[in-house]
VOBA-1610 file (N, C-alpha, C; in pm, whole numbers, padded with zeros to 5 digits, always signed):
BEGIN
Met+00084-00119+00000Met+00000+00000+00000Met+00088+00125+00000Ile+00045+00227-00077Ile+00126+00347-00093Ile+00147+00419+00040His+00042+00426+00125His+00058+00497+00251His+00158+00427+00343Lys+00169+00292+00334Lys+00267+00222+00417Lys+00408+00249+00368Val+00425+00256+00236Val+00556+00290+00182Val+00597+00429+00229Ala+00501+00523+00228Ala+00530+00659+00272Ala+00568+00662+00420Asp+00497+00582+00502Asp+00527+00579+00645Asp+00665+00520+00672Arg+00702+00416+00599Arg+00827+00346+00625Arg+00947+00411+00556Tyr+00921+00496+00459Tyr+01030+00557+00382Tyr+01124+00635+00473Thr+01069+00701+00573Thr+01150+00783+00662Thr+01172+00719+00798Asn+01126+00595+00817Asn+01144+00527+00945Asn+01290+00484+00959Pro+01362+00534+01059Pro+01505+00503+01071Pro+01534+00364+01128Tyr+01429+00292+01173Tyr+01450+00165+01241Tyr+01412+00043+01159Arg+01342+00061+01050Arg+01304-00053+00968Arg+01301-00016+00820Gly+01324-00119+00736Gly+01318-00099+00593Gly+01195-00166+00536Phe+01188-00176+00404Phe+01076-00244+00341Phe+01120-00293+00203Val+01033-00373+00141Val+01066-00436+00013Val+00965-00393-00092Leu+01017-00355-00209Leu+00933-00325-00324Leu+00956-00432-00430Gly+00855-00457-00512Gly+00868-00557-00617Gly+00974-00517-00719Arg+01044-00616-00769Arg+01146-00594-00871Arg+01091-00636-01007Ile+01091-00543-01102Ile+01041-00571-01236Ile+01159-00584-01331Ile+01163-00695-01402Ile+01270-00717-01499Ile+01210-00747-01636Ser+01292-00736-01737Ser+01248-00765-01873Ser+01295-00905-01912Ser+01202-00989-01955Ser+01239-01124-01997Ser+01310-01118-02132Pro+01401-01210-02157Pro+01472-01208-02285Pro+01380-01238-02403Lys+01405-01174-02511Lys+01327-01194-02633Lys+01380-01316-02706Ser+01290-01397-02761Ser+01330-01515-02836Ser+01264-01514-02973Val+01295-01616-03052Val+01239-01626-03186Val+01088-01644-03180Thr+01040-01716-03077Thr+00897-01749-03068Thr+00817-01658-02974Ser+00885-01573-02898Ser+00812-01488-02803Ser+00873-01349-02793Arg+00790-01254-02761Arg+00835-01116-02743Arg+00886-01097-02601Ser+00968-00995-02582Ser+01013-00960-02448Ser+00895-00909-02366Ser+00892-00943-02237Ser+00782-00898-02151Ser+00836-00863-02014Leu+00755-00792-01935Leu+00795-00753-01801Leu+00753-00859-01701Leu+00845-00892-01607Leu+00820-00994-01506Leu+00845-00936-01368Leu+00765-00981-01270Leu+00789-00945-01131Leu+00878-01053-01072Asn+01002-01016-01037Asn+01099-01118-00996Asn+01186-01064-00884Gly+01171-01122-00763Gly+01251-01076-00650Gly+01200-00945-00594Gly+01285-00875-00521Gly+01244-00749-00459Gly+01360-00656-00437Ala+01328-00530-00413Ala+01428-00427-00386Ala+01418-00383-00241Val+01530-00384-00170Val+01533-00343-00029Val+01556-00192-00021Ile+01464-00125+00050Ile+01475+00019+00072Ile+01491+00044+00221Asn+01590+00125+00258Asn+01613+00157+00399Asn+01660+00301+00411Asn+01597+00375+00503Asn+01629+00517+00522Asn+01624+00594+00391Gly+01525+00559+00309Gly+01504+00632+00185Gly+01600+00598+00073Lys+01681+00491+00091Lys+01780+00457-00010Lys+01770+00310-00049Phe+01805+00281-00174Phe+01813+00143-00220Phe+01935+00077-00156Val+01915-00047-00104Val+02023-00120-00037Val+02073-00235-00122Asp+01981-00323-00166Asp+02022-00441-00241Asp+01898-00509-00298Trp+01921-00610-00382Trp+01812-00691-00435Trp+01794-00817-00350Leu+01669-00865-00344Leu+01638-00991-00277Leu+01599-01094-00382Asp+01633-01221-00356Asp+01589-01327-00446Asp+01450-01374-00403Gly+01398-01473-00476Gly+01261-01517-00451Gly+01238-01575-00314Asp+01332-01657-00263Asp+01315-01715-00130Asp+01308-01607-00023Asp+01394-01508-00032Asp+01395-01400+00068Asp+01265-01321+00065Val+01212-01297-00054Val+01086-01224-00065Val+00972-01306-00003Arg+00974-01437-00025Arg+00872-01522+00036Arg+00877-01515+00187Val+00996-01515+00244Val+01010-01507+00389Val+00955-01375+00441Val+00979-01267+00370Val+00922-01138+00409Val+00771-01148+00413His+00711-01212+00312His+00565-01227+00309His+00515-01315+00422Trp+00588-01423+00450Trp+00545-01514+00557Trp+00546-01448+00693Leu+00642-01360+00716Leu+00662-01304+00850Leu+00603-01165+00867Ser+00547-01107+00763Ser+00486-00974+00777Ser+00367-00962+00684Glu+00276-00870+00718Glu+00158-00843+00636Glu+00078-00968+00606Lys+00060-01053+00706Lys-00009-01180+00683Lys-00151-01161+00629Ser-00221-01056+00675Ser-00358-01037+00632Ser-00368-01014+00481Lys-00260-00965+00421Lys-00260-00939+00278Lys-00221-01062+00197Trp-00163-01164+00264Trp-00110-01278+00192Trp-00165-01411+00244Lys-00283-01407+00308Lys-00335-01528+00371Lys-00370-01637+00271Asn-00395-01601+00146Asn-00429-01701+00045Asn-00313-01731-00049Tyr-00196-01679-00016Tyr-00079-01701-00101Tyr-00034-01847-00090Glu-00031-01917-00204Glu+00009-02056-00207Glu+00137-02070-00289Phe+00227-02154-00243Phe+00354-02173-00313Phe+00383-02323-00319Thr+00477-02359-00406Thr+00512-02499-00423Thr+00656-02525-00380Glu+00678-02644-00328Glu+00812-02691-00293Glu+00823-02838-00338Thr+00936-02874-00396Thr+00962-03013-00433Thr+01081-03063-00352Leu+01058-03166-00271Leu+01161-03221-00183Leu+01177-03370-00210Glu+01290-03422-00167Glu+01317-03564-00186Glu+01296-03640-00056Tyr+01221-03750-00066Tyr+01198-03837+00048Tyr+01236-03979+00007Lys+01350-04028+00060Lys+01398-04163+00030Lys+01398-04189-00121Ser+01463-04102-00194Ser+01480-04108-00340Ser+01352-04079-00419Thr+01244-04044-00351Thr+01120-04006-00418Thr+01103-03855-00412Lys+01082-03792-00527Lys+01059-03648-00530Lys+00910-03621-00512Val+00880-03538-00413Val+00742-03507-00378Val+00720-03356-00388Thr+00613-03317-00457Thr+00578-03176-00469Thr+00464-03142-00375Tyr+00480-03031-00303Tyr+00380-02985-00207Tyr+00325-02850-00253Phe+00197-02827-00224Phe+00136-02696-00236Phe+00110-02648-00093Leu+00171-02537-00055Leu+00167-02494+00085Leu+00114-02352+00100Arg+00057-02325+00215Arg+00015-02189+00251Arg+00022-02175+00403Val+00045-02053+00448Val+00052-02026+00591Val-00089-02034+00650Ser-00106-02114+00754Ser-00236-02125+00820Ser-00241-02049+00952Lys-00124-02030+01013Lys-00120-01958+01141Lys+00020-01901+01161Arg+00024-01782+01218Arg+00152-01718+01244Arg+00147-01652+01381Glu+00247-01680+01463Glu+00259-01615+01593Glu+00401-01563+01610Ile+00413-01436+01641Ile+00544-01375+01664Ile+00537-01302+01798His+00626-01339+01888His+00626-01281+02023His+00760-01216+02052Ser+00754-01094+02100Ser+00875-01024+02142Ser+00892-01042+02292Val+01013-01077+02334Val+01040-01100+02476Val+01179-01045+02510Tyr+01204-01038+02639Tyr+01337-01005+02689Tyr+01389-01125+02766Val+01508-01172+02732Val+01572-01284+02801Val+01707-01237+02854Asn+01721-01238+02986Asn+01844-01189+03051Asn+01877-01047+03006Gly+01771-00968+02994Gly+01789-00828+02959Gly+01811-00800+02812Lys+01808-00906+02727Lys+01830-00888+02584Lys+01701-00915+02506Pro+01672-00832+02404Pro+01551-00853+02325Pro+01562-00978+02238Lys+01448-01045+02222Lys+01444-01170+02145Lys+01307-01179+02078Leu+01304-01242+01962Leu+01179-01264+01891Leu+01158-01413+01870Asp+01043-01465+01911Asp+01008-01606+01888Asp+00904-01614+01777Val+00931-01699+01678Val+00843-01710+01562Val+00788-01852+01551Gln+00657-01863+01538Gln+00590-01991+01513Gln+00508-01978+01385Leu+00539-02062+01287Leu+00465-02062+01160Leu+00405-02199+01135Asn+00275-02203+01109Asn+00208-02326+01073Asn+00169-02320+00926Phe+00198-02428+00854Phe+00162-02436+00713Phe+00068-02554+00691Lys-00027-02538+00599Lys-00109-02649+00553Lys-00061-02687+00414Ala-00056-02818+00388Ala+00001-02866+00263Ala-00093-02962+00192Thr-00086-02957+00060Thr-00153-03054-00025Thr-00046-03123-00107Leu-00048-03257-00110Leu+00051-03330-00189Leu+00015-03326-00336Gly+00118-03308-00419Gly+00098-03305-00563Gly+00168-03420-00631Glu+00259-03388-00721Glu+00325-03491-00800Glu+00431-03566-00722Met+00447-03695-00758Met+00554-03779-00706Met+00612-03857-00823Asn+00741-03882-00821Asn+00801-03957-00932Asn+00810-04106-00903Gln+00769-04148-00783Gln+00762-04289-00747Gln+00644-04311-00654His+00606-04436-00641His+00492-04468-00554His+00533-04458-00406Leu+00443-04401-00325Leu+00459-04397-00179Leu+00334-04454-00114Ala+00352-04528-00009Ala+00238-04585+00064Ala+00179-04477+00155Leu+00098-04390+00095Leu+00047-04275+00168Leu-00056-04313+00274Ser-00099-04439+00275Ser-00191-04484+00379Ser-00118-04510+00511Asp+00016-04510+00506Asp+00098-04533+00625Asp+00115-04402+00701Pro+00062-04390+00823Pro+00072-04264+00899Pro+00216-04225+00930Asp+00305-04321+00940Asp+00446-04290+00967Asp+00508-04213+00850Ile+00472-04252+00728Ile+00525-04182+00610Ile+00471-04039+00607Phe+00344-04022+00638Phe+00286-03888+00644Phe+00362-03801+00744Ala+00386-03857+00863Ala+00457-03782+00967Ala+00598-03746+00923Gln+00666-03836+00855Gln+00802-03809+00808Gln+00803-03702+00699Leu+00704-03707+00609Leu+00694-03604+00505Leu+00672-03466+00568Glu+00587-03461+00670Glu+00560-03334+00737Glu+00685-03282+00808Glu+00759-03373+00873Glu+00880-03334+00945Glu+00987-03283+00850Ile+01009-03353+00740Ile+01109-03311+00642Ile+01077-03173+00586Thr+00950-03151+00554Thr+00909-03022+00497Thr+00921-02911+00599Ser+00885-02940+00724Ser+00897-02840+00831Ser+01042-02795+00848Lys+01134-02891+00854Lys+01275-02858+00870Lys+01329-02781+00750His+01282-02817+00631His+01326-02748+00510His+01285-02600+00513Leu+01160-02572+00552Leu+01112-02435+00558Leu+01181-02357+00669Glu+01208-02422+00781Glu+01283-02358+00889Glu+01420-02313+00839Lys+01485-02400+00762Lys+01618-02368+00709Lys+01612-02247+00616Ile+01510-02242+00531Ile+01494-02127+00440Ile+01477-01998+00519Ile+01391-02003+00622Ile+01363-01882+00701Ile+01486-01837+00778His+01556-01930+00841His+01677-01894+00916His+01783-01834+00823His+01796-01890+00704His+01894-01839+00607His+01859-01696+00568Ser+01731-01668+00542Ser+01689-01533+00503Ser+01706-01434+00619Leu+01667-01475+00740Leu+01681-01385+00854Leu+01828-01351+00879Lys+01916-01449+00863Lys+02059-01423+00878Lys+02105-01322+00774His+02056-01335+00652His+02090-01240+00546His+02039-01100+00579Phe+01914-01091+00626Phe+01857-00962+00662Phe+01936-00896+00775Gln+01970-00976+00877Gln+02035-00922+00996Gln+02183-00892+00975Gln+02256-00990+00923Gln+02402-00979+00923Gln+02460-00921+00795Asp+02395-00945+00682Asp+02446-00893+00555Asp+02387-00756+00522Leu+02253-00751+00516Leu+02187-00625+00483Leu+02180-00530+00601Lys+02167-00589+00723Lys+02149-00510+00846Lys+02026-00419+00837Val+01920-00474+00778Val+01795-00400+00761Val+01680-00482+00818Asp+01599-00420+00902Asp+01483-00484+00962Asp+01369-00483+00859Leu+01351-00594+00789Leu+01253-00600+00681Leu+01118-00653+00726Ile+01110-00714+00843Ile+00981-00771+00885Ile+00919-00694+01002Gly+00977-00580+01034Gly+00918-00496+01139Gly+00942-00545+01280Ile+01059-00601+01306Ile+01092-00646+01441Ile+01086-00530+01539Ser+01134-00415+01497Ser+01134-00298+01586Ser+00992-00262+01629Asp+00894-00284+01539Asp+00755-00249+01572Asp+00703-00327+01692Tyr+00746-00452+01706Tyr+00700-00534+01818Tyr+00747-00476+01952Phe+00869-00424+01953Phe+00922-00369+02078Phe+00867-00228+02104Val+00841-00154+01998Val+00777-00023+02015Val+00640-00040+02079Gln+00564-00140+02032Gln+00428-00161+02081Gln+00422-00230+02217Asn+00508-00331+02237Asn+00497-00413+02359Asn+00589-00370+02473Tyr+00696-00300+02439Tyr+00790-00256+02542Tyr+00827-00109+02520Pro+00728-00019+02529Pro+00754+00123+02498Pro+00860+00186+02588Asn+00865+00149+02714Asn+00965+00208+02803Asn+01105+00159+02769Glu+01119+00027+02747Glu+01249-00028+02711Glu+01295+00022+02575Trp+01198+00047+02485Trp+01234+00091+02350Trp+01303+00227+02352Lys+01275+00310+02449Lys+01338+00442+02457Lys+01489+00430+02462Asn+01538+00325+02530Asn+01683+00302+02534Asn+01728+00214+02418Leu+01646+00115+02384Leu+01683+00020+02280Leu+01702+00087+02144Lys+01618+00186+02113Lys+01625+00248+01981Lys+01758+00320+01957Asn+01821+00366+02062Asn+01948+00437+02046Asn+02061+00343+02002Asp+02043+00213+02031Asp+02148+00116+01996Asp+02094+00011+01899Trp+01981+00041+01835Trp+01915-00055+01749Trp+02004-00103+01634Val+02084-00015+01579Val+02170-00049+01466Val+02270-00158+01504His+02303-00170+01633His+02395-00273+01680His+02322-00394+01738Val+02205-00370+01798Val+02129-00478+01860Val+02065-00568+01756Tyr+02002-00509+01654Tyr+01927-00587+01555Tyr+02010-00696+01486Pro+02132-00668+01439Pro+02207-00773+01368Pro+02241-00895+01452Thr+02242-00882+01585Thr+02281-00994+01671Thr+02163-01052+01750Met+02043-01003+01725Met+01926-01047+01801Met+01893-01193+01772Ser+01855-01267+01875Ser+01814-01407+01860Ser+01671-01412+01807Ile+01651-01489+01697Ile+01517-01505+01639Ile+01494-01653+01608Pro+01467-01735+01709Pro+01437-01876+01683Pro+01306-01891+01607Val+01304-01986+01514Val+01186-02009+01430Val+01146-02156+01438His+01019-02180+01462His+00967-02316+01460His+00857-02325+01355Val+00869-02422+01266Val+00771-02441+01159Val+00702-02576+01177Asp+00571-02577+01160Asp+00492-02700+01170Asp+00408-02714+01043Val+00434-02818+00965Val+00361-02844+00841Val+00265-02960+00863Lys+00141-02940+00824Lys+00040-03046+00831Lys-00017-03071+00691Ile-00009-03196+00647Ile-00066-03234+00518Ile-00215-03256+00539Glu-00296-03170+00478Glu-00440-03179+00503Glu-00515-03257+00395Lys-00455-03269+00275Lys-00522-03345+00170Lys-00421-03386+00064Leu-00462-03483-00016Leu-00374-03536-00118Leu-00384-03462-00249Gly-00495-03396-00275Gly-00511-03325-00400Gly-00514-03423-00516Met-00476-03375-00633Met-00470-03460-00753Met-00330-03513-00770Thr-00292-03614-00688Thr-00157-03667-00694Thr-00136-03741-00824Gln-00019-03719-00882Gln+00019-03786-01005Gln+00156-03849-00985Ile+00170-03970-01031Ile+00298-04038-01021Ile+00360-04039-01160Ile+00467-03961-01176Ile+00530-03947-01306Ile+00625-04064-01331Gly+00604-04133-01442Gly+00694-04241-01481Gly+00677-04369-01402Tyr+00568-04378-01321Tyr+00548-04500-01239Tyr+00446-04590-01307Gln+00478-04716-01319Gln+00388-04812-01382Gln+00321-04898-01275
//
């Protein structure tokens, strides 16, 4: 929203992401066209760097949930030599700001609902143990993606892209008076543990590619 961009443009404690538009290459059979790919990081009114697709997804998962509640994405993972495609969406998000031993910390809980799609080999999906293992593998995979992006935001870009500062402004207004003066040093080293829970709710139109 334009008013949010205006509000954050001059905010010294957090940045934001704008969509990145690129031109697709022209070929013999198709014309060049504009594509929305990745994002641009803006902080203190200046361009900082580009984000790739995974980083942009993490920004969406951890902020502005009301605007992205129906956003569905796909992931293809390997389970015991079988490639499995999932259709996933965020079903619940909880982010809590706390102080531990006098230091600010953010705890993140993300729940995803999944539908199974294509598989390149047969799996005994009637076995509850296999279901549980698929959910665990996918949960750990998404946790890894989120931790990697948060590390990039904190240590490389040093830009608060998900509004961490807002949680402390709202929940700890007295502590924030001191915290904001050292925010540029506190934010890059802040602990942000993330727990992801994936639940497969349906099989969808599963297809087994190349399986007889």
